[in-house]
Structures are given as C-alpha cells and as structure tokens.
N, C-alpha and C positions, 0 to 999 in steps of 0.2 A: 503494500499500500503506499502511496505518494503521499505526502504533506506539504501542500505549500503555503509558505508563511510569508508575510511582509518582513523585511529587515527591521523595519520599525517595531514589530511585533515581540523580537526576542532582543532587542538592544537594551543594555542596562541604561539607567539614568544617567545623564552626563554628569562628569566630575563638577565639583563646586568650583567657581572662578577663586583663582588662588593668588595669594602674595607671593613675592619672592621670599624662599627659605632662606632663614638664617642659621647662623651657625650653633644652633642647639639641638641637642639629642631629641629624636622623634621616636616615640611609641608605637607600639600596633595599632593603638587605637588613632593615633593622627594619620597613619597609612590608610586605614580604613575609610577614614572621613575624606581624605584628599584623593584617594585612589580607588574610589568604590567600583567602577567600572572593570578594573583589572582583578577583582575578586570576583566577578559575576561573569561568567564565560557564555551567558545566555542559556536558556533551557535544554539546548542541545548537548551542552556538555556537564550539566548540574544533574540533570536527570540521569537515574541508573537503569532504567528500564528498556526494554529493547524497542518499544513503541516510540521513545523520545529519539532515538539514535535513527531513527528512520525520517529525518526531518530534511528539508532543503531551506536554505534562507533566501528564496528569490521572491520577487513580486510579480503578480500576473501570470501570463504565459511563459513559457521558455523562450520566446523570441524578445521578450521585453529586457530593458537593461536594468541590471542590477543595481547600478548606481554605487555611491559609496556607503561608507558603513556608519555615517552620521554626519550631521549638520554642526561641524565644528569652526566654521567660518567667521563666528561671531555675528552673524546675523545682520548686520548693518552695511554691507557690501553692495546693496543695490542689484540692480538688474544687470546680469552678466553682458558684456560687449564682445563683439566678435572682431577678431583682426589683430596684426602686431606679432612682432618677435619679442618674446621673453628672453633674456639673457641671463642665465644661472651659473654662479660660480661654486665649484667644488674642488676640495683637495683630490688629486688623481693619482696615477700611479706611473706615471713616466710613459717612455717610448713602448714599453711592453703592454700597453692598454689593449684590451680587444674589446670587441661587442658580442662576443660569443656569450650568451645569457647563461650558459651553463657554468661559465667562469666568473660569473660575477661576485666578486669578494668585498670589494670596497663600496662603500656608500655612493660614489660617482658612477661605478659599474651598475649597481642595484638602479638607481635614478633612471640610467639611460636604458636599463633592461626594461623596466616597468613602461617606458615611454614606446619602446617598439615591441614588445611581447606580451602575452597574457600568461597566467597560470590557470589551472582549473579552479583553485580556489586561492583567497588570500586573507591575511589575518585584519580583522577589523579593530576598532579603538580598544576593544575589551581582550583582544587576542583570541576570540573566536573566530573558527575558518568561516568565511563568507564565501559563497559561490561566485565564480566569474566565468571562465569559459564552461564550466559545468553548469547546468541548471539545476542539477538535483543528484543525490545519492542515496542509496538504500543498501542495508545490509541483509545478509541471511539470517537466520535464528542463532546460527553459530559464530557471527562476526568474523568468518574467515573468507568470506566472498561478498564483494561489494560492487554493486552495479552502479555506474557513473553515466550519466545521461547529458551530452553536450547541448548546449544552445547553438541556434544558427549564427555561425560566426563566420568570416573570410578573411584568409591571409591577403597581404598587400598585394599580390599578384592576381587576387580574385578568387583563387582556389578555396574549396571552404574547408574548415577544421574539421578533420574526421578523427574517428577511432584510431585509424592507423597512424595518424600524426602523433595523437597521445602516445601510443605504445612505442613508436620510433624514439620519441623525445625521452621517454624513461628508461629506455634500454639503452640509449646513447649516455645519460648520466650515469648509469649502473655499470658502464665498462668497466672491468676490473684493471684495465691497463691505464686507466685515465684517473684525475683527481678531480672530479667535479664536485661542486659545494655540496649538492643537495643527495650524493650518493648514500651516504649512511641513513638518511631519512627516508629513502625508497627502499631500506633493506629488506623490511615486513614483506614486500610484494614478490612474489612468485612470477617474474616477468615471462617466463618460457610458458607458464600454464595459462596466464592472461591472455584475454582475447578480445576481438572487435565482435560484437555480436551483430552488430550492423553499423551504419556509416556513422551514427551519432550515440552509439551505446558501447561503453566499455565495461566487460566484466573483469574485475581485479581479483583472482585468487592470491590469497594471503598465506604466508608460511605458518602463521599461527593467528588465532583471534585476535583483533585489534579493535578496541572499543573507540579510539579517537581517530580514525583513519582519515578524516576530513583534514586533521593537522599535516598529515602525510601529503596531502593534493596542495596545501598552502606553503609546504616548506620553501625556505629562502633558496631560490636559485632554480625551481622547479618548473621551468618555464616551457611551454610548448613549442615546437618549431615545425616546418614543414618536413614531412618523410623525405628522407634522403640527403639532409642538409650536411654541409661538411665545414670543417673549420675554415676552410676557404671562402666558403660564402659569407660567413660572418665578417672576415677581414675586408671583402669587396663591396657586397650590397646585400647586407641582411633583409630577409623577409620574415616579419612576423605577422601577428595580428593585432598588436597594440594601438591605442590611439594616434600614435604618429607614424610617419613613414621616414625611411632612411634618405637624408640628404647628402651629407658629407661627413667625414670623419678623419681628424689628423690625431694618432695617439699621443697623448700627453698635451694636448694644447685645445682640441675643441671639437664639437660635434654639431650638426645641424639636422635637426628633423623636421617634417612638415607634416601639417594636419593630415589624419586619415578621415575623409568625410564619409566613409562607409563604416567606421568601426561600430560595432555591435551596442555598445554602450551610448552612442552618441556622439557626434564630432567635437573635438575640443574647440574651446572658444578663440584661442591663439592659432594665428598662420604657421607659427614656426616657433621651435623653442631651440636655443643654442646653450649647450652646455660648454662652460668655459674652465679650464683646469687654472686654478690659483692655490697653490700647495700653502703659501703662507697666508695665514689668518689676517694679517695687516694688509695685505694684496686684495684680499676679497674684501674687505672693511674699504679700503680706499678706492676700489673699483665702485663700490656700492654708492659711497657717498660722492663720487665724481660722475656719475651718471653712466659709467661703462658697463654696468651689469644692473638687473632689478631684483636679483635674488641671491644673497650671500649664505651658502650652507655652513654652519659649525662656526659661531662667533663664541669668544670666551666670556666668561662673567663681567669681567671688567670692562670691555668693550660695550657690552649690553647695559651695563648701567651707566656708561657715560653717555649712551644716545636714547635711552629708554625715556619716552615722554618729552624729548626735545622737539619734536615736530619733524625733523629731517629724515628720518627714516622710520620704519615700523619694525619692531621687536617682538618675535614670536618665541615662547617658551613651551617647549614639550616637555611635560614633567615626567619626572622618573624613567626618561628614556634611555640613559647612558650607564650601564655598569661600568665602574671605574676599579681596576685591579692591578695587581702586580702577578704575573704569570711565573710559577716556578715549575723547570721542568724535572718531572719526578723519576726519570729514566737515567739521570746521570747526577755525579756528585756536583756541590753537596746535597742537593735536593733530593735524592734518591733515599735518604735517610728522614724518615717522618718527625724526627724528633729536630732536625733543623728547619724543618716546614712549620712545626707548632711553634717552635721560638721566634720565627718570623711573624707569625699571626700575633704574637704576643708583643712584637716590639712595635708594631704600628699604632701611633696615636691617629685614630681614624677622625676625630674631630678636627685635629691640627691639619690633617692631610684636605677636609673639606673647606676648612676656613683659608689655607694658603693656596691650594691648588684651585678650588673653585670659587674662591671668594664668597663662601658660604652657601653657594647656590647648589645646594643638595642635600642627601641625608646620609647617615653613616651606614656602612654595610657591615655584613656578618659573614664574610667568607663564603657566602652563596651567592647565586644568580637568581633575580626575579624577586625581588622584595617587594610585597604586596600582589604578586601574581599567584593564580591558583596553583595549589600543591606546595606553596613556598613553606617551609619549615620555621615558622616563626615561634616557634615556642623553645628554641635553644637560647641558652645565655648570651647575652651581648657582649662580645669580646672586649676586653678593656686592655690598654698598655699595662703590662707586666714584665719589667726589667728583669728583676731578681728571678723570676720564673723562667724567663728567656736565656738568662746566663747559665742558669742549671741545667737546661736542657743541651745548650751547645757544649757544655763541659761533659755531660754523658755522652755525646756524640762525638767527642774528640774533637770538637770545632772550636775551641775557646778563642784563638784569634783567627777567626774565619775572615776570608778576604774573596768578595765576589765582585761580578761586574753587573751593573744594570744598565740593561739597554733602553734607550729611550728616543725621542725625536719630536720635533715640533709638528710633527704629522696630525696631532690632535690635541686640542684645547687642554690644557693643564698636565700634559705629560711630561714637560721639563720640571715645572714647579713642583710636581709631585714626587719626580726622581730626587731632587735636590733636598726637600723637606725628609723623605725616607732614608737618604744618605746620613743624614744629621740625627735622626732617631736611631738608626742601627749602631751609630758610634757611641751611643749611650750604653748599649750592652756589649761592647767591644769588638763589634763586626765593622770592618773596615768595606765600604761599599764605593766602588769607583764607577761613576756616571760616564756611559759611553753613548754619543751622540750619533744617531743612525740617520741615513738618507730618508729624505720626506717621500721621495718617488719609490723605494724599494723596501721601506721598513717592515710592513706587514709580511712580505714574501721571506724577507731576512729572519725574522724572530720565529717564524713558525717552526724552523728546525734547529736554526744554530742558537748559541749562547746557553745560559742557563737560568737568568732572571731578567724579565722585561715588563715595561709599562704595557697595559692591555685596556681594551675597552669593547663594549658591546652595545648594539641598540637591542631593543625588545623583540622578544618571540617568547611562545610558551615554553615553560621550563622543560618539558619533555623533548622539544625541539633544541634546546640548547644542549641537552645530554646527548641527543643523537648525534648532533653535528660536531660537537667539542671533546665528550669524554667516553667515547666507545672506541674499543681497539680498531676499528676500521673507520673512526671520523677523520676525513680529511682535513680539517682545520683545527686539530688536537694541538693545541699550543703549549700544554702541561705535559703532552707525552702520558697522560693517565691510561695506562693499557692492563686491564684488569678483567679477564674472562668472567670472573664471578659477578662483577658489576654489569657486565654485557647481559648476563643472566637475568640478574633483577630487573633491569630496564625491558627486557622482552617479557618477564612476568608481569609487569606494571601495564605494559599494553595490551597484554591478554586477559587481564582482569576486568570484569563486566560491571561488578559492583563499583560506585564511584568512591566510596568510603573504604573499601579495601584498596582500591588502586592509590588514592592519596596515601595510605599507610605505606605500601612499597615505596613511593616516591620518597616519603619521609625517611625511611629506612636508608635509601641512598643518599640522601642530602646529610644524614646524621655522619656517615661515613666521610664524606667530602669536608664535612665541617671539621672532622676530627683530624684528616690526613691529606686532604685534596691538594691539589697545586694553585689553585686561584686564593689570591689573598685580595678578597673583595673589600675595600676600604670605602667605597661609597656609591652612590648613585645621583646621578648629575641631571640637571635640565639640558635639554637639547635646544640650542639656541639659533635662531634663524634671522636674518635680517633682510628685509625687502623695502623697495621703495616705495613712495607713499601712495603712487597709482596702482600698486599690485594688488587685486583683489582676490577671494576665494582660496587663500590658502588656509589650509585646516590649522586649527588652533590646538587640537587636544590628541591627534593621533601620534603615538608614539614612534619613534623613528624606527624603520624596517616593516611598518603595517602599511595598509591600502593607501590610506590618504595621506601618507607622509610623502613630500615630493612628488605629489601627482598632479602634474602640470597641465592634464586634460582638463581640468575643473577650474584652472586659474584664467584670470583676464585682466587686461590692461584698461583702467578706467580713464 
C-alpha cells in the first residue's frame, strides 16, 4: 500500500528564532529548545511499525514537484523575479577539481553537484529523507526489499531518468576499485540481485533488513547519472537531471551553469549561477563587499559580527551545522594507544576553543558527532579538562614527553585558531604540539591518509550516515582510521533493528564506545555562516549545511 503525504504534513515545527550563541555552556534542554527539528525526524522515522515505514513524502501526483523541505527564507523576500547571474564564492580544491558527482567531497563540490544532478532523496531541515527523483518507496514486511518508484524526470539531453540509470549509478559508486564517497552508505544493497521492475520502478534487494533505507537513498554523493557515463563525460560536458545545465568549468577557478527550463521541480529563477573559487575567507568577503560576487560561503564569526546589521551585506547563520574536531588516527602511534586518545580528550578546554576559535558562536562538544540529532547519546557526562588525569594516562602509556604534529590549514574558519589554542592547552599537560600549516587546495585529501592528528569538521547528516561514511572499515572518508569489525557488525545490527527504541539502544552502545576510545575529539558545534548581497533573496535560513535547501540556488533570485 502506498501512502501519499504532503511534505508539510510530516515536517516538524520550525526552530525558534535564535540570537547569537555566547561563550557559555549549553545543556540538553537548551539544545532541545533551540534545535527541536533535529530531534524529530518526522513520523517516518519516529514510528516503529511497518505501516509507518511505507510512507512517501511527496505532494499530489508523482509528476508534481516535491519542492523544498521547508520555508526557511524568512518570509519577507517578496515575489521571486526571474533572470540574472548569481556569483557564489566557495573554497575549492585546486586544479584537481572535478564535476563527477560521485567524487563530491568538498562543500564546493556538493553545491555544484546538486545544481547539475539529483539524488533519489535528500535530507530535509530535520535530517529526514525527503523524496527527490523518487516519488515514493515501500518495503516488504521483512524490510529487506524496497520498491522505489521514480517520478517523471529527464536528463539535460532529453532522455528520461529510468530505473536502469539508477542501478548503473549505484553500481558505479559501489565499484570496489574506486573510492566514491557514498560507497559505504550503499553497502546494504545487493546490487547484483536488485533489478528494474519497469522503466520507473526499482526493486532494491538488501543484504539484511534495513529499517531506515530512505537514508541510503539520501546519502551524501549518491547522485543519479545517465547509464554508461564515464569519468571523461564529467570532465567534458556532464549531463545530469538537476535544475541547471552545464555551461563551462575551469577546475580550481570557476564553473558556470545555465537554467534548466525543463527541471521536474520547476525552472530556477536565475538564468545562470557561477561558482567562483576563493580559498581565503578574506577574499570571499572582499569580493562580496566589492560586488564581484553575490554569495560568500563560510564566513568566520568575527567577520559576521563586524558586518551583521550594518546594512551593507546580509549575514545568514545556519545553526548547529558544523562539527568542529581534532581527528586522531587510531591505526598508528601515538594514537593507536587508547590511553593517549583519552588523555587528549581530557587536555581540551572546549569552552576556550569555542570562545577563541569561534568567537563564542557555537556550543561545546562531547567527542560525538550530531549533538541534538536523533540517536545522539546525550546521557554521557560532559567531558571537562582534567590535566592531572591526562598526565597520568600519558605516563601509563609511556608517553610522558609526547611530541605530535597537528595538521591545520586556513581551509576552514577557525582551524588555525583552534590549532594554536590546543597547542597551548597541550603544553600544560607536558605534550609538545607542533602546528603544521597545510595547503588550502589539497588539505582534505592530504589529511585523509597522512599524519596523525589534524583539524577536522563536518556538516550535518544523520548519525547513522556519519557512521557509515566515516567509521566503518570500508568507509572511504575514514579520517581516524577507526577499523573494527565488531563495530561494523553493531552498525549492521542497528540498521536491521525494526523497533525504533531498540535501534536507538544499539546506536547508543556504539556511541559509548566512541566516547570512550574513538578518534574524534569533538570540541564544538559551530554556526555555519554565509554572506549575501542585499539583493539576493530566497536563501534558506535554517537548513543545516549538507541538507537539501543548503546552497540551493534554483530557489534563489536577484531582487
């Protein structure tokens, strides 16, 4: 049985209007008040019965546009106007950049990919999966087969998006010889057994029951491309089904995309969107102030406070969007000793890091991803700095005069400041930290496999997606090198557990282990800050980074 539900029917109440966060500690009640949407994933995820799992979040017929996940634009932007080119400045990845959506790792990559391509589903403001190219999904009673129906949509060359395109895309991502971002997320699917029932219906056969399979469809990087696409196609003239068509691309410099008048979700208001690479935050700000761009992604808190309310530009704060952390590689010395990792957890003065690196614009972390999200283990004691205990642990580990290198870069707001602050904190425990500045162009690729300790951050995604993409043995973005088969098995158990409370208990068990001995020292959660020109309208003001309505330029216009 299919259920057709308007997105508005299962969307949680909008978060309260928030004032900038100050440098004070924040309790569970504070988070529940300020991030209510992140606790409620809609009744799709909240209900534990099979009937509740057979829901689709689309409105009307399967030919209608699903639209956005919510009206977070502020409500005072007026009637949309058509035309013009929006220039958006992002930090980029240098000359190695690609438009292959399955290799989209940076935020610039993700923003370009969502302009050119579509996924079957994407995360709404509350991190619940919202249908995109899929018009609906339905499991069998055992939750090990899911039927996904596609809406009527075309690629930019006029060919329809079919079930074969979906299967080709997923099989390409799952190629064992490649390191595509969504590979670990798609692991539950038996792609050899899955089949195209007809042109617009896919039957996914799973390796085990999976209660929250829509999250797999929404996985970061799980874009649908035409059957037969190759890497060369993406480098020359990529063809997707997204709201914009390819115009031009100069890796490490710019990309220009043009409006797709035939997009299934309606044509964009803009004629064109141009992505401009500006790795320095100061360059993005100056370009915005000077009128060279109309959208500047990722500003630091100091910049935001200097310009907020001054009338020259608009500042948009996306709350609780960015995990701030230090990543310790657990497969090599000195962090292959869990006593050293625990010592580093206790060296950190998290509030000092929030105040110094983020100018107070954030909340303290507790060494786990997803504060305020569904399944978050918020019952664990908040870690506080304990230098005596840290010294004792280091002594037991034979690391009393430990020297480590902390890799950082100006690639992200607060990274260099956080590195300097932590260096000084570590010195109080007898640890010598050498801060090493990395290239802004190659930082993320460099720190994935090299070094032992680095500055790290993440945008929003469900906790189960964070685990699948970063903490499983086969995860392609496993920066902490956390490789434990028994942990992988727990994740599979959580996926297969039908009852929501029992599933939460398994995720809680996994997080308790990460809290005790994991590789992420999560010291805070920051606001994600964007600057726009005064004439830019339609920018969502509450969608966390990585979600559907973040950097969604098909709904933006120039007044």
